VOPAGU-2260 file (C-alpha; in pm, 1 decimal, decimal comma):
REM VOPAGU-2260
SITE   aa  ch    i         X         Y         Z
SITE  UNK   A    0   -1457,9   -2362,4     313,8
SITE  UNK   A    1   -1664,4   -2058,7     201,2
SITE  UNK   A    2   -1705,0   -1991,5    -168,0
SITE  UNK   A    3   -1656,0   -1671,3    -373,5
SITE  UNK   A    4   -1718,7   -1623,3    -746,1
SITE  UNK   A    5   -1466,6   -1376,5    -874,7
SITE  UNK   A    6   -1543,6   -1186,8   -1197,4
SITE  UNK   A    7   -1208,9   -1079,4   -1362,5
SITE  UNK   A    8   -1148,8    -994,3   -1730,3
SITE  UNK   A    9    -776,4   -1002,6   -1689,0
SITE  UNK   A   10    -649,3   -1339,1   -1576,9
SITE  UNK   A   11    -358,7   -1570,7   -1683,3
SITE  UNK   A   12    -242,0   -1603,4   -1953,1
SITE  UNK   A   13    -285,4   -1232,3   -1974,9
SITE  UNK   A   14      11,6   -1052,6   -1845,4
SITE  UNK   A   15    -173,7    -715,5   -1815,8
SITE  UNK   A   16    -121,4    -524,1   -1486,0
SITE  UNK   A   17    -462,8    -610,0   -1372,0
SITE  UNK   A   18    -399,1    -976,5   -1381,9
SITE  UNK   A   19    -166,4    -991,8   -1088,0
SITE  UNK   A   20    -392,4    -842,3    -822,5
SITE  UNK   A   21    -656,7   -1109,2    -897,1
SITE  UNK   A   22    -407,0   -1390,6    -931,1
SITE  UNK   A   23    -257,1   -1309,2    -585,8
SITE  UNK   A   24    -602,1   -1303,1    -424,1
SITE  UNK   A   25    -688,6   -1641,9    -590,4
SITE  UNK   A   26    -361,5   -1793,0    -464,4
SITE  UNK   A   27    -381,2   -1666,5    -104,4
SITE  UNK   A   28    -760,4   -1660,4     -20,0
SITE  UNK   A   29    -784,7   -2033,4      53,9
SITE  UNK   A   30    -553,4   -1984,8     347,2
SITE  UNK   A   31    -806,6   -1766,7     493,2
SITE  UNK   A   32   -1103,8   -1978,9     453,2
SITE  UNK   A   33   -1229,9   -1885,4     109,0
SITE  UNK   A   34   -1231,4   -2104,5    -211,3
SITE  UNK   A   35   -1243,3   -1883,9    -523,7
SITE  UNK   A   36   -1400,0   -1967,3    -857,1
SITE  UNK   A   37   -1303,7   -1737,9   -1142,0
SITE  UNK   A   38   -1518,6   -1620,8   -1425,9
SITE  UNK   A   39   -1302,9   -1475,3   -1711,4
SITE  UNK   A   40   -1252,6   -1449,4   -2095,0
SITE  UNK   A   41   -1103,3   -1700,6   -2331,7
SITE  UNK   A   42    -726,5   -1656,3   -2385,5
SITE  UNK   A   43    -775,4   -1567,9   -2767,9
SITE  UNK   A   44    -954,3   -1254,6   -2636,6
SITE  UNK   A   45    -605,4   -1106,9   -2548,3
SITE  UNK   A   46    -359,0    -977,3   -2804,3
SITE  UNK   A   47     -62,4   -1217,4   -2854,8
SITE  UNK   A   48     176,8    -965,1   -2712,0
SITE  UNK   A   49     -30,5    -950,0   -2403,3
SITE  UNK   A   50      17,1   -1324,7   -2327,6
SITE  UNK   A   51     256,8   -1504,9   -2087,0
SITE  UNK   A   52     155,3   -1871,3   -2085,9
SITE  UNK   A   53     385,5   -1934,0   -1783,3
SITE  UNK   A   54     148,2   -1739,0   -1561,2
SITE  UNK   A   55     -94,5   -2033,6   -1602,0
SITE  UNK   A   56     123,2   -2244,0   -1389,3
SITE  UNK   A   57      62,8   -1990,1   -1102,0
SITE  UNK   A   58    -307,6   -2075,1   -1098,9
SITE  UNK   A   59    -377,3   -2334,9    -819,1
SITE  UNK   A   60    -500,0   -2665,2    -967,9
SITE  UNK   A   61    -787,3   -2651,2    -727,0
SITE  UNK   A   62    -917,3   -2323,2    -854,8
SITE  UNK   A   63   -1214,5   -2361,8   -1107,3
SITE  UNK   A   64   -1176,7   -2115,8   -1391,6
SITE  UNK   A   65   -1469,6   -2060,2   -1631,1
SITE  UNK   A   66   -1376,7   -1889,9   -1963,0
SITE  UNK   A   67   -1630,1   -1741,7   -2210,8
SITE  UNK   A   68   -1613,5   -1559,3   -2534,3
SITE  UNK   A   69   -1587,9   -1169,6   -2536,1
SITE  UNK   A   70   -1681,5   -1057,7   -2891,6
SITE  UNK   A   71   -1529,1    -726,3   -2994,2
SITE  UNK   A   72   -1862,1    -559,8   -3091,8
SITE  UNK   A   73   -1710,5    -222,6   -3183,4
SITE  UNK   A   74   -1474,1    -397,1   -3438,7
SITE  UNK   A   75   -1748,4    -598,1   -3581,9
SITE  UNK   A   76   -1953,2    -287,3   -3612,5
SITE  UNK   A   77   -1679,5    -107,6   -3808,6
SITE  UNK   A   78   -1624,7    -403,5   -4036,9
SITE  UNK   A   79   -2001,6    -420,9   -4108,7
SITE  UNK   A   80   -1998,1     -52,9   -4191,1
SITE  UNK   A   81   -1700,8     -81,8   -4415,3
SITE  UNK   A   82   -1843,3    -388,5   -4597,4
SITE  UNK   A   83   -2170,8    -186,5   -4638,3
SITE  UNK   A   84   -1995,8     112,4   -4780,1
SITE  UNK   A   85   -1796,1    -104,9   -5026,3
SITE  UNK   A   86   -2122,0    -281,3   -5142,2
SITE  UNK   A   87   -2293,3      67,1   -5186,0
SITE  UNK   A   88   -2015,4     216,7   -5375,2
SITE  UNK   A   89   -1997,5     -80,9   -5609,6
SITE  UNK   A   90   -2374,3     -58,8   -5672,8
SITE  UNK   A   91   -2356,3     307,7   -5744,0
SITE  UNK   A   92   -2059,1     250,1   -5987,3
SITE  UNK   A   93   -2256,6     -16,9   -6173,5
SITE  UNK   A   94   -2569,0     200,0   -6198,5
SITE  UNK   A   95   -2369,8     500,1   -6321,4
SITE  UNK   A   96   -2183,5     288,1   -6594,6
SITE  UNK   A   97   -2519,1     167,1   -6730,4
SITE  UNK   A   98   -2636,9     520,1   -6818,0
SITE  UNK   A   99   -2478,6     644,0   -7144,4
SITE  UNK   A  100   -2508,5    1006,9   -7045,5
SITE  UNK   A  101   -2394,2     968,1   -6690,9
SITE  UNK   A  102   -2177,4    1275,5   -6603,4
SITE  UNK   A  103   -2241,6    1442,6   -6930,3
SITE  UNK   A  104   -2400,7    1778,7   -7010,2
SITE  UNK   A  105   -2739,8    1814,4   -6863,3
SITE  UNK   A  106   -2701,9    1496,1   -6644,4
SITE  UNK   A  107   -2886,7    1502,1   -6324,7
SITE  UNK   A  108   -2632,8    1517,1   -6039,0
SITE  UNK   A  109   -2656,7    1244,3   -5787,0
SITE  UNK   A  110   -2879,2    1317,2   -5480,6
SITE  UNK   A  111   -2713,0    1426,5   -5169,0
SITE  UNK   A  112   -2735,5    1061,2   -5057,9
SITE  UNK   A  113   -2816,5     928,6   -4724,6
SITE  UNK   A  114   -2453,7     881,2   -4611,8
SITE  UNK   A  115   -2408,7    1240,9   -4481,0
SITE  UNK   A  116   -2747,9    1234,2   -4311,5
SITE  UNK   A  117   -2694,7     904,2   -4136,3
SITE  UNK   A  118   -2328,8     979,0   -4024,5
SITE  UNK   A  119   -2459,7    1073,0   -3675,3
SITE  UNK   A  120   -2667,4     760,4   -3616,9
SITE  UNK   A  121   -2371,2     542,6   -3744,0
SITE  UNK   A  122   -2154,5     706,0   -3487,6
SITE  UNK   A  123   -2414,4     655,6   -3227,9
SITE  UNK   A  124   -2432,1     295,4   -3302,8
SITE  UNK   A  125   -2051,2     267,9   -3276,3
SITE  UNK   A  126   -2045,1     432,5   -2944,5
SITE  UNK   A  127   -2314,0     208,1   -2816,6
SITE  UNK   A  128   -2089,9     -88,3   -2894,4
SITE  UNK   A  129   -1827,6      65,9   -2671,1
SITE  UNK   A  130   -2062,4     135,7   -2376,2
SITE  UNK   A  131   -1944,8     111,5   -2104,9
SITE  UNK   A  132   -1613,0      19,6   -2277,5
SITE  UNK   A  133   -1475,3    -165,5   -2566,2
SITE  UNK   A  134   -1527,4    -501,1   -2382,6
SITE  UNK   A  135   -1898,0    -462,6   -2388,8
SITE  UNK   A  136   -1943,3    -775,4   -2594,2
SITE  UNK   A  137   -1842,4    -991,5   -2288,5
SITE  UNK   A  138   -2156,6    -880,5   -2104,4
SITE  UNK   A  139   -2414,8   -1131,2   -2233,0
SITE  UNK   A  140   -2173,0   -1426,5   -2233,7
SITE  UNK   A  141   -2041,0   -1346,4   -1877,3
SITE  UNK   A  142   -2388,4   -1306,7   -1736,0
SITE  UNK   A  143   -2525,0   -1626,0   -1878,7
SITE  UNK   A  144   -2220,0   -1828,6   -1754,5
SITE  UNK   A  145   -2222,0   -1659,9   -1422,9
SITE  UNK   A  146   -2588,3   -1760,2   -1362,4
SITE  UNK   A  147   -2495,9   -2118,2   -1447,7
SITE  UNK   A  148   -2196,4   -2119,0   -1224,0
SITE  UNK   A  149   -2395,0   -1974,3    -933,8
SITE  UNK   A  150   -2668,4   -2249,8    -979,8
SITE  UNK   A  151   -2405,2   -2519,2    -986,8
SITE  UNK   A  152   -2149,2   -2404,7    -732,8
SITE  UNK   A  153   -2351,2   -2192,4    -482,8
SITE  UNK   A  154   -2108,7   -1927,8    -400,4
SITE  UNK   A  155   -2192,2   -1711,9     -97,5
SITE  UNK   A  156   -2036,6   -1374,4    -224,5
SITE  UNK   A  157   -1966,9   -1218,8    -571,2
SITE  UNK   A  158   -1650,2   -1022,2    -633,9
SITE  UNK   A  159   -1586,9    -816,3    -940,3
SITE  UNK   A  160   -1268,0    -629,6   -1034,7
SITE  UNK   A  161   -1253,6    -351,3   -1280,2
SITE  UNK   A  162   -1173,5    -219,0   -1531,0
SITE  UNK   A  163   -1299,0    -314,1   -1783,5
SITE  UNK   A  164   -1632,4    -167,4   -1639,5
SITE  UNK   A  165   -1841,8    -419,9   -1825,7
SITE  UNK   A  166   -1729,6    -655,2   -1547,9
SITE  UNK   A  167   -1912,7    -429,1   -1300,2
SITE  UNK   A  168   -2239,6    -430,4   -1496,7
SITE  UNK   A  169   -2223,0    -816,5   -1516,9
SITE  UNK   A  170   -2168,4    -828,1   -1142,1
SITE  UNK   A  171   -2448,6    -579,8   -1067,3
SITE  UNK   A  172   -2705,0    -773,4   -1265,7
SITE  UNK   A  173   -2576,7   -1110,0   -1137,6
SITE  UNK   A  174   -2621,7    -987,7    -781,7
SITE  UNK   A  175   -2967,2    -868,9    -861,8
SITE  UNK   A  176   -3074,4   -1200,7   -1009,9
SITE  UNK   A  177   -2918,3   -1420,2    -751,0
SITE  UNK   A  178   -2959,2   -1197,7    -448,9
SITE  UNK   A  179   -2598,6   -1261,3    -350,8
SITE  UNK   A  180   -2389,0    -987,5    -175,5
SITE  UNK   A  181   -2150,1    -812,9    -393,8
SITE  UNK   A  182   -1793,0    -676,9    -337,3
SITE  UNK   A  183   -1647,7    -440,3    -604,1
SITE  UNK   A  184   -1268,6    -400,5    -642,3
SITE  UNK   A  185   -1166,2     -76,0    -805,8
SITE  UNK   A  186    -822,2    -102,2    -955,1
SITE  UNK   A  187    -865,1     233,1   -1140,3
SITE  UNK   A  188   -1127,5     507,2   -1141,9
SITE  UNK   A  189   -1423,7     477,3   -1376,8
SITE  UNK   A  190   -1603,4     796,0   -1444,1
SITE  UNK   A  191   -1404,5    1006,7   -1196,2
SITE  UNK   A  192   -1059,6     964,4   -1333,3
SITE  UNK   A  193    -888,8    1307,4   -1264,5
SITE  UNK   A  194    -647,4    1255,3   -1543,5
SITE  UNK   A  195    -916,0    1253,6   -1804,5
SITE  UNK   A  196   -1063,9    1581,8   -1924,0
SITE  UNK   A  197   -1447,4    1537,3   -1935,1
SITE  UNK   A  198   -1670,2    1674,1   -2216,0
SITE  UNK   A  199   -1998,9    1611,4   -2045,0
SITE  UNK   A  200   -2146,8    1437,1   -2349,4
SITE  UNK   A  201   -2438,1    1199,5   -2324,3
SITE  UNK   A  202   -2212,8     879,2   -2296,0
SITE  UNK   A  203   -2030,4    1022,2   -2004,3
SITE  UNK   A  204   -2357,4    1095,8   -1830,0
SITE  UNK   A  205   -2473,0     742,7   -1918,3
SITE  UNK   A  206   -2152,7     595,9   -1773,7
SITE  UNK   A  207   -2202,5     794,8   -1451,5
SITE  UNK   A  208   -2554,9     665,2   -1423,1
SITE  UNK   A  209   -2428,9     294,8   -1476,3
SITE  UNK   A  210   -2167,2     354,7   -1207,5
SITE  UNK   A  211   -2407,6     485,1    -961,9
SITE  UNK   A  212   -2633,9     182,2   -1003,9
SITE  UNK   A  213   -2323,2     -39,2    -950,2
SITE  UNK   A  214   -2188,0     109,7    -642,6
SITE  UNK   A  215   -2534,6     133,1    -479,1
SITE  UNK   A  216   -2589,7    -242,2    -543,9
SITE  UNK   A  217   -2248,4    -327,3    -379,4
SITE  UNK   A  218   -2236,5    -421,4     -20,5
SITE  UNK   A  219   -1869,8    -338,0       7,3
SITE  UNK   A  220   -1619,2    -159,8    -216,4
SITE  UNK   A  221   -1247,6    -199,1    -226,1
SITE  UNK   A  222   -1014,3      65,5    -361,4
SITE  UNK   A  223    -640,6       8,6    -429,3
SITE  UNK   A  224    -529,2     354,4    -315,6
SITE  UNK   A  225    -651,2     604,2     -61,0
SITE  UNK   A  226    -666,4     870,3    -341,5
SITE  UNK   A  227    -908,3     646,3    -537,7
SITE  UNK   A  228   -1138,1     604,0    -228,4
SITE  UNK   A  229   -1138,6     975,3    -187,0
SITE  UNK   A  230   -1228,3    1025,3    -556,0
SITE  UNK   A  231   -1517,4     775,4    -517,0
SITE  UNK   A  232   -1639,5     979,3    -222,6
SITE  UNK   A  233   -1624,4    1302,3    -416,3
SITE  UNK   A  234   -1827,7    1150,6    -698,2
SITE  UNK   A  235   -2079,7     934,7    -521,2
SITE  UNK   A  236   -2101,0    1080,8    -168,0
SITE  UNK   A  237   -2011,4     985,7     189,7
SITE  UNK   A  238   -2256,0     695,2     194,0
SITE  UNK   A  239   -2039,6     515,3     -68,1
SITE  UNK   A  240   -1709,1     623,0     110,4
SITE  UNK   A  241   -1846,2     465,2     431,9
SITE  UNK   A  242   -1852,9     119,4     268,3
SITE  UNK   A  243   -1516,0     162,9      82,6
SITE  UNK   A  244   -1190,0      24,9     218,9
SITE  UNK   A  245    -840,1      45,4      84,2
SITE  UNK   A  246    -632,2    -259,8       6,1
SITE  UNK   A  247    -319,7    -178,3    -188,0
SITE  UNK   A  248    -172,6    -393,2    -454,7
SITE  UNK   A  249      78,6    -655,8    -343,4
SITE  UNK   A  250     355,4    -887,1    -469,1
SITE  UNK   A  251     349,4   -1258,3    -496,5
SITE  UNK   A  252     587,4   -1411,1    -230,9
SITE  UNK   A  253     627,8   -1722,1    -448,6
SITE  UNK   A  254     830,5   -1509,3    -701,1
SITE  UNK   A  255    1097,4   -1450,3    -437,5
SITE  UNK   A  256    1152,8   -1793,5    -304,1
SITE  UNK   A  257    1449,5   -1880,6    -532,0
SITE  UNK   A  258    1786,3   -1769,8    -419,0
SITE  UNK   A  259    1879,7   -1419,6    -522,5
SITE  UNK   A  260    2063,0   -1398,8    -852,2
SITE  UNK   A  261    2417,3   -1248,4    -859,9
SITE  UNK   A  262    2422,9    -878,6    -837,9
SITE  UNK   A  263    2521,7    -683,3   -1152,0
SITE  UNK   A  264    2906,6    -631,8   -1184,6
SITE  UNK   A  265    2866,0    -251,2   -1179,5
SITE  UNK   A  266    2624,3     -36,2    -981,1
SITE  UNK   A  267    2301,6     -80,0   -1182,6
SITE  UNK   A  268    1971,1     107,9   -1159,9
SITE  UNK   A  269    1702,0    -101,2   -1345,3
SITE  UNK   A  270    1354,1     -10,7   -1478,5
SITE  UNK   A  271    1128,8    -285,2   -1613,0
SITE  UNK   A  272     804,4    -174,1   -1762,3
SITE  UNK   A  273     639,0      34,6   -2024,5
SITE  UNK   A  274     836,3     340,6   -2148,8
SITE  UNK   A  275     579,3     576,8   -2293,5
SITE  UNK   A  276     304,9     819,3   -2216,5
SITE  UNK   A  277     274,7     835,1   -1840,3
SITE  UNK   A  278     594,9     640,5   -1790,3
SITE  UNK   A  279     849,6     845,1   -1991,3
SITE  UNK   A  280    1215,7     792,8   -1894,5
SITE  UNK   A  281    1291,5    1130,9   -2057,4
SITE  UNK   A  282    1333,9    1326,8   -1737,0
SITE  UNK   A  283    1575,4    1072,7   -1599,2
SITE  UNK   A  284    1765,9    1042,6   -1924,2
SITE  UNK   A  285    1814,4    1409,1   -1930,9
SITE  UNK   A  286    1943,7    1403,5   -1579,0
SITE  UNK   A  287    2187,3    1120,3   -1671,1
SITE  UNK   A  288    2308,3    1305,0   -1973,5
SITE  UNK   A  289    2362,0    1625,7   -1770,3
SITE  UNK   A  290    2539,4    1435,2   -1488,6
SITE  UNK   A  291    2777,8    1254,3   -1737,8
SITE  UNK   A  292    2860,5    1578,8   -1904,6
SITE  UNK   A  293    2959,8    1743,5   -1580,1
SITE  UNK   A  294    3133,6    1438,5   -1441,3
SITE  UNK   A  295    3317,9    1242,0   -1706,1
SITE  UNK   A  296    3472,5    1019,1   -1426,5
SITE  UNK   A  297    3130,0     867,8   -1353,4
SITE  UNK   A  298    3109,9     681,7   -1691,8
SITE  UNK   A  299    3185,4     317,9   -1623,5
SITE  UNK   A  300    3097,1     351,1   -1249,7
SITE  UNK   A  301    2726,4     292,2   -1294,9
SITE  UNK   A  302    2487,7     150,3   -1544,7
SITE  UNK   A  303    2109,4     215,9   -1629,0
SITE  UNK   A  304    1909,7     -72,8   -1763,4
SITE  UNK   A  305    1569,8       9,5   -1910,6
SITE  UNK   A  306    1362,1    -284,2   -2035,2
SITE  UNK   A  307    1002,8    -276,0   -2169,7
SITE  UNK   A  308     760,7    -155,8   -2440,4
SITE  UNK   A  309     875,7     151,0   -2631,7
SITE  UNK   A  310    1240,1      25,1   -2630,1
SITE  UNK   A  311    1330,5     121,3   -2982,5
SITE  UNK   A  312    1222,5     490,3   -2946,9
SITE  UNK   A  313    1403,3     515,4   -2609,9
SITE  UNK   A  314    1724,9     371,4   -2749,6
SITE  UNK   A  315    1708,6     628,3   -3020,9
SITE  UNK   A  316    1681,7     892,3   -2764,4
SITE  UNK   A  317    1965,4     752,5   -2558,1
SITE  UNK   A  318    2191,3     773,0   -2869,7
SITE  UNK   A  319    2083,5    1127,8   -2930,0
SITE  UNK   A  320    2176,6    1223,4   -2566,8
SITE  UNK   A  321    2529,7    1050,9   -2605,6
SITE  UNK   A  322    2489,2     813,2   -2311,3
SITE  UNK   A  323    2458,3     479,7   -2487,9
SITE  UNK   A  324    2770,1     364,0   -2316,0
SITE  UNK   A  325    2590,3     410,0   -1982,7
SITE  UNK   A  326    2215,5     319,9   -2054,8
SITE  UNK   A  327    2124,4     -11,3   -2190,5
SITE  UNK   A  328    1770,1     -53,7   -2353,5
SITE  UNK   A  329    1598,0    -375,4   -2396,1
SITE  UNK   A  330    1268,4    -514,2   -2537,3
SITE  UNK   A  331     988,4    -645,3   -2305,4
SITE  UNK   A  332    1067,3    -975,0   -2125,3
SITE  UNK   A  333     856,6   -1240,0   -1947,8
SITE  UNK   A  334     739,4   -1175,2   -1600,6
SITE  UNK   A  335     986,7   -1420,6   -1436,5
SITE  UNK   A  336    1285,2   -1240,1   -1608,7
SITE  UNK   A  337    1138,9    -903,7   -1500,1
SITE  UNK   A  338    1165,8   -1015,9   -1139,7
SITE  UNK   A  339    1519,8   -1146,5   -1189,4
SITE  UNK   A  340    1629,3    -826,8   -1339,4
SITE  UNK   A  341    1485,5    -630,9   -1043,7
SITE  UNK   A  342    1654,5    -851,8    -793,7
SITE  UNK   A  343    1999,6    -842,3    -973,6
SITE  UNK   A  344    2001,4    -466,1    -962,1
SITE  UNK   A  345    2141,7    -244,0    -688,9
SITE  UNK   A  346    1858,5      19,6    -714,9
SITE  UNK   A  347    1534,4      43,6    -901,1
SITE  UNK   A  348    1368,9     328,2   -1110,8
SITE  UNK   A  349     998,3     420,2   -1103,2
SITE  UNK   A  350     854,3     657,8   -1367,3
SITE  UNK   A  351     509,8     817,9   -1333,1
SITE  UNK   A  352     568,3    1149,6   -1520,1
SITE  UNK   A  353     208,3    1288,9   -1577,5
SITE  UNK   A  354     172,5    1577,8   -1339,8
SITE  UNK   A  355    -139,3    1533,0   -1134,1
SITE  UNK   A  356    -180,6    1585,7    -760,4
SITE  UNK   A  357    -504,8    1390,6    -778,5
SITE  UNK   A  358    -375,7    1083,8    -974,2
SITE  UNK   A  359    -496,1     766,3    -838,8
SITE  UNK   A  360    -259,0     549,0   -1014,0
SITE  UNK   A  361      30,3     352,4    -852,5
SITE  UNK   A  362     232,8     144,1   -1085,7
SITE  UNK   A  363     204,1    -230,1    -995,7
SITE  UNK   A  364     574,4    -278,1   -1027,5
SITE  UNK   A  365     631,1     -68,9    -706,0
SITE  UNK   A  366     514,1    -373,4    -513,9
SITE  UNK   A  367     753,6    -601,0    -677,8
SITE  UNK   A  368    1027,1    -333,8    -606,2
SITE  UNK   A  369     930,8    -357,4    -240,8
SITE  UNK   A  370     958,9    -734,6    -248,1
SITE  UNK   A  371    1305,7    -700,3    -415,2
SITE  UNK   A  372    1393,4    -466,5    -134,8
SITE  UNK   A  373    1611,5    -238,8    -339,9
SITE  UNK   A  374    1642,9     142,2    -295,9
SITE  UNK   A  375    1397,1     325,1    -532,2
SITE  UNK   A  376    1452,3     640,5    -716,1
SITE  UNK   A  377    1108,0     777,9    -813,7
SITE  UNK   A  378    1031,2    1036,6   -1078,4
SITE  UNK   A  379     660,1    1123,4   -1024,3
SITE  UNK   A  380     416,6    1413,7   -1082,3
SITE  UNK   A  381     250,7    1353,6    -743,8
SITE  UNK   A  382     -75,6    1196,7    -643,4
SITE  UNK   A  383    -142,0     850,9    -497,0
SITE  UNK   A  384     205,5     725,3    -586,5
SITE  UNK   A  385     399,6    1009,1    -408,4
SITE  UNK   A  386     147,1     989,2    -104,9
SITE  UNK   A  387     220,6     626,3     -68,8
SITE  UNK   A  388     603,2     650,3    -101,6
SITE  UNK   A  389     617,5     925,1     155,0
SITE  UNK   A  390     348,2     800,9     374,3
SITE  UNK   A  391     505,0     461,6     408,7
SITE  UNK   A  392     864,3     595,5     397,3
SITE  UNK   A  393     944,8     360,3     114,1
SITE  UNK   A  394    1215,4     594,4     -24,3
SITE  UNK   A  395    1361,6     937,7      20,2
SITE  UNK   A  396    1462,2     966,8    -344,4
SITE  UNK   A  397    1142,3    1118,7    -488,4
SITE  UNK   A  398    1159,0    1388,3    -760,4
SITE  UNK   A  399     930,3    1582,1    -986,6
SITE  UNK   A  400     994,0    1534,0   -1357,8
SITE  UNK   A  401    1099,6    1884,1   -1406,6
SITE  UNK   A  402    1364,9    1862,2   -1129,9
SITE  UNK   A  403    1658,1    1740,7   -1343,9
SITE  UNK   A  404    1917,8    1863,2   -1089,4
SITE  UNK   A  405    1746,9    1684,8    -810,4
SITE  UNK   A  406    1722,0    1350,2   -1008,2
SITE  UNK   A  407    2099,2    1380,9   -1092,3
SITE  UNK   A  408    2185,5    1434,4    -726,6
SITE  UNK   A  409    1973,2    1137,2    -630,4
SITE  UNK   A  410    2153,1     915,4    -871,8
SITE  UNK   A  411    2488,7    1038,8    -741,3
SITE  UNK   A  412    2393,9     986,4    -379,5
SITE  UNK   A  413    2275,2     636,9    -446,3
SITE  UNK   A  414    2606,3     561,8    -634,9
SITE  UNK   A  415    2806,5     703,2    -347,7
SITE  UNK   A  416    2614,0     502,2     -89,8
SITE  UNK   A  417    2668,7     180,4    -286,0
SITE  UNK   A  418    3040,3     255,5    -308,6
SITE  UNK   A  419    3053,3     302,8      79,8
SITE  UNK   A  420    2854,0     -11,5     129,0
SITE  UNK   A  421    2554,0     156,0     297,1
SITE  UNK   A  422    2251,0     128,9      64,2
SITE  UNK   A  423    1930,9     134,3     269,8
SITE  UNK   A  424    1680,0    -141,4     296,3
SITE  UNK   A  425    1314,1    -162,3     414,9
SITE  UNK   A  426    1227,1    -311,8     745,6
SITE  UNK   A  427    1094,0    -679,4     693,4
SITE  UNK   A  428     760,3    -593,3     849,6
SITE  UNK   A  429     714,4    -319,0     589,0
SITE  UNK   A  430     788,7    -561,0     309,7
SITE  UNK   A  431     547,5    -813,3     454,6
SITE  UNK   A  432     271,9    -559,8     483,6
SITE  UNK   A  433     259,0    -541,1     102,2
SITE  UNK   A  434     258,6    -925,1      34,2
SITE  UNK   A  435     -20,9   -1100,7    -141,0
SITE  UNK   A  436     -90,1   -1285,2     173,6
SITE  UNK   A  437    -147,7    -972,9     369,9
SITE  UNK   A  438    -382,0    -831,7     100,1
SITE  UNK   A  439    -574,1   -1166,2      79,4
SITE  UNK   A  440    -619,7   -1164,1     447,3
SITE  UNK   A  441    -774,1    -808,2     440,6
SITE  UNK   A  442    -997,0    -916,1     154,1
SITE  UNK   A  443   -1111,4   -1227,5     327,6
SITE  UNK   A  444   -1225,8    -983,8     609,2
SITE  UNK   A  445   -1429,5    -788,1     351,7
SITE  UNK   A  446   -1584,7   -1104,4     198,8
SITE  UNK   A  447   -1687,8   -1216,8     544,7
SITE  UNK   A  448   -1841,8    -894,0     622,7
SITE  UNK   A  449   -2037,8    -895,4     294,2
SITE  UNK   A  450   -2145,4   -1266,3     361,9
SITE  UNK   A  451   -2290,7   -1201,7     706,1
SITE  UNK   A  452   -2424,0    -863,8     612,5
SITE  UNK   A  453   -2229,2    -669,9     874,0
SITE  UNK   A  454   -2300,7    -292,3     843,2
SITE  UNK   A  455   -1997,2     -79,1     752,6
SITE  UNK   A  456   -1993,1      84,5    1096,6
SITE  UNK   A  457   -1954,8    -255,0    1258,2
SITE  UNK   A  458   -1647,0    -364,2    1075,1
SITE  UNK   A  459   -1289,1    -237,2    1109,4
SITE  UNK   A  460   -1151,2     -78,0     799,9
SITE  UNK   A  461    -893,3    -351,9     674,6
SITE  UNK   A  462    -648,1    -108,3     526,9
SITE  UNK   A  463    -335,0    -303,4     434,2
SITE  UNK   A  464    -100,6       0,7     440,2
SITE  UNK   A  465    -119,6     201,4     771,0
SITE  UNK   A  466     -24,1     564,6     759,5
SITE  UNK   A  467     279,1     515,6     976,8
SITE  UNK   A  468     549,8     271,4     911,1
SITE  UNK   A  469     918,6     204,1     992,7
SITE  UNK   A  470    1152,5     400,1     770,6
SITE  UNK   A  471    1412,9     258,4     546,6
SITE  UNK   A  472    1706,6     113,7     763,9
SITE  UNK   A  473    2066,6     161,7     637,9
SITE  UNK   A  474    2254,6    -168,1     620,6
SITE  UNK   A  475    2548,3    -306,0     451,3
SITE  UNK   A  476    2468,6    -471,7     127,5
């Protein structure tokens, strides 16, 4: 069995979106001849609301997991500054109180003190504690532990997934020191995020320089969308693109081995995930309110269930729109319950409402939706998500956030199809192509190419999702 050391900041018990990609690779790589060892952070590094202890049971018992501290340097720095200012103010008050004429007529005003002058250096120190990101404190611990693990377990390849981008710096220097081949896995863009307005300051230039050294050190690079691969090419050149392959995110087949739960008693469209910022349900809720106002007969014939972070604010908005008899809103649930809710629904909702044709982001829940094999109504501003949905023909119900009428018609069309018993389903081969097993098989090919030093031109691009796929088939549910 070949060995790979995987550097991953997010790993169970974290339930962050980045956890699941790594976890699925860890579970499925052994079937393709690779034994993974994981280097990650201690559980107390994550916030309590980010934890799902049940995910630890999904880590294979044969997988060695090494956990290190990841001190929050930026928080410690701010606390130290606050403590220093408190002590300074206390000293000044004591000195002033000891002078009988302090503040009186003819008193010498206090000097324009150093605080104003050293404001910029203090800010500089704070930014250094956040370079390349707020998890920079993990660097030293991870590098030291990584060297010990390499000496003891002799992996043949290093793999690192980011963000956070501190992980990539650890992997770069670990590869330099051990001379092991390195595979980088981009789940998000680093310096080339098209959704972020750049100011061109010194820290952005520093980050770009760091990223350049990282991608040049890597033997292979994996991107989780084709738009992200295109973005890397634009930023770092064709040479980097030639060694970058696309392996989409995936679902864990083990989550779907149990019998399907009973379907909801009324036609239900469900959404399980964050409900703020880029994932606003507002356009969809507005369409629901408009539809119910025009077609009062629809009330009671369908239900919308929204579950996730931001529930209180969304529930208030639902009441304002007068559709609280149609839309149910719930707080976040554990991952297993999220999967159950998706499988119990008749159709699933996907929100990515930030308008950006160059967005590289695809919500991880899409892959679970594919596994549940329910029709998807997507509200998206374009980019990688829309390209994937259309390119793989995963759903015909795709609408822009401003297209309220289209969203309403899509909802009505799904309801009518349900009542006629002809909701569509994906072909099993399409569902299988997004499984964790398929993604791990592709990654195993990349790891093998890195291990033997095959040049990019000599290795077939292991893209999990081809550009042509079988369309949704209509079948009776």
